[in-house]
VEXMAR-931321 format. One record per residue: x, z, y of N, C-alpha, C in turn. Coordinates in steps of 0.001 Angstrom, whole numbers, plus 524288, in hexadecimal, padded with zeros to 5 digits. Last residue first. Layout:
! residues N
XZYXZYXZY/...
! end
This chain:
! residues 65
7EA6B84872830057E5CA84BCB82FEC7E1728495A82D60/7F47084508830067F11484395834637EC1F846E78348F/7F826848738268C7FA6084AC282B447F6F78499B8300D/7F2BE8420681FBD7F1C1847A781F927F3C284A4282488/7F74483878822517F1AA8394A823437F05583F118234D/8017483A1381EF98006B8390A8247B7FAB283A0C825CB/7FFC483B0F81430801D583F7C81725800DE83ED381D01/7FC81830F1811DF7F9078355E810E37FAC783A1281421/8059382B498146A800B282A3B8173E7FCE982ECF81694/80C8A82F9880D0280D9E82FF68129D808A582F38815C5/8081C82CAE8038E8089683234804D28098A8330580AA1/8094C821C28046E804128240E804228044A829CD8059F/8142E820EC804568112D81F03808D180BC58218A808F8/81664824DC7FA4E81855827997FEF181559825EF803D5/811DD81D1A7F43480FE68226E7F3D78118C825877F8B0/8186E814D37F6F7812E5814947F85D8105B81A007F813/821E98181F7F2C782164817667F86C81BB18174B7FA1E/81F898180F7E8188213281CE27EAAF8206081C867F093/81D9280D707E69F81951811307E5D881AA5816547E889/827818093A7E85D82321807C97EBC081E9F80BA87EB57/82D1D80DA07E00A82EA280EBA7E56C82A1F80D957E933/827E6808FB7D7A98282D80EAB7D8178295D810307DDB9/829C17FE617D9218246B800527D9D3824658063F7DA62/8337C7FB7A7D64E832B97FCCD7DBD282D497FEFE7DCD0/8329C7F83C7CBF8834937FD7E7CD0E833F07FF2C7D2C4/82A127F1AE7C58082BA17F1AC7CAFC82D887F7247CC71/82A2D7F3AC7BAE78299E7EE487BCB282B777EDC77C253/833ED7FC8B7B64582EF57FB687B8CA82EDC7F5B67BA62/8399E803157AB7E839A37FECC7AF44834207FDF37B15D/8385D80BB07A53783D6580ADE7A7A983D85806747AB93/82FCE80F5579FC8831BC80A1579EB88370C808F07A10A/82F54819F37A32882E788186F79DB7831048132B79C86/831B381A237ADDC8341781DE57AA55833B281C207A4A5/82B90812207B1E583135811E87B297833F28158E7AEBD/8218E8158B7AF688237A8109C7AD3F82968810587AD89/8217181EA67B5AF820EA81F0F7AFFF822FA81A1E7AD5E/8220181A697BF998264081DD17BDC28261E81E5B7B7D7/81877815017BF9B81D64812357C04C821FC8156F7BE4D/8113A81D3B7BE6D81191819207BA7A816B7816217BAD9/81327822D77C7BA813DE825507C2A781498821317BE67/8103081B417CF008159781D1F7CEE6816CE81FB97C9AD/8057F81A887CCE8808D3816007CBF980E8D8179D7CB9D/8028F824757D033801B3822F37CABF8052E81E4B7C953/80508823927DAA8807BC8277B7D783807288264B7D1B3/7FDEF81BD27DD8E8038681AC17DDD1806AA81EAD7DA9A/7F45E8210D7DC527F57E81C467D9507FB5C81B367D924/7F5AD828FA7E3CC7F50682A507DE497F648825A47DACB/7F5F5823017ECE27FA88826227EB727FA52827987E5A6/7EBCA81F147ECE97F03481B697EC547F52481E577EAAF/7E654828617EE9E7E576825507E9DF7E9F0821977E8CC/7EA0582B1E7F87D7EAFA82E9E7F4057EA4082BC07EEDC/7E629822977FE387EBCA823907FDF07ED1F8270F7F94A/7DB6B823FC7FD067DDE181F347FB1E7E3BE81FF77FA7B/7DA4882D9A8021D7D8E382D217FC947DB698284C7FA22/7DD3A82B1180C4B7E06982EBE809497DF3D82E6880376/7DBEE81D0D80E677DA2A8227980ED17DDB6825F480B8A/7E42C81383814CD7E18D815B9810407DFDE81B5B81148/7EA2D80FF981CDF7E49F80EDC81D0D7E18981156818A8/7F4328127F819F27F20C8150C81E977EC278144581EFC/7F57280BAB8119D7F5758114B810B17F2FD8143881541/7F56D80218816A87F15080337812DB7F0EE80913811CC/7FE938032481C827F9948027981F347F4FF803A681B8D/806178036D8149C805258080F817BD7FFED807B881A8F/801AA7FD5C808B08045F7FD4480DB3802EE8022D810C0/80340800007FB678000080000800008037380000804E1/
! end
């Protein structure tokens, strides 16, 4: 998701997306540990960054009130 999409989303949507990404991160790490190779190893890095973006937007919203 782009930053503009994150800023336009509701808190429930952001929390849902974060949950999906965490599940995907678990699956990617599991595949890497069991199989040793991933189709796209950069996906782990991208998922981490997207989770961080979502957490940042959520935290900003909480600080605003």
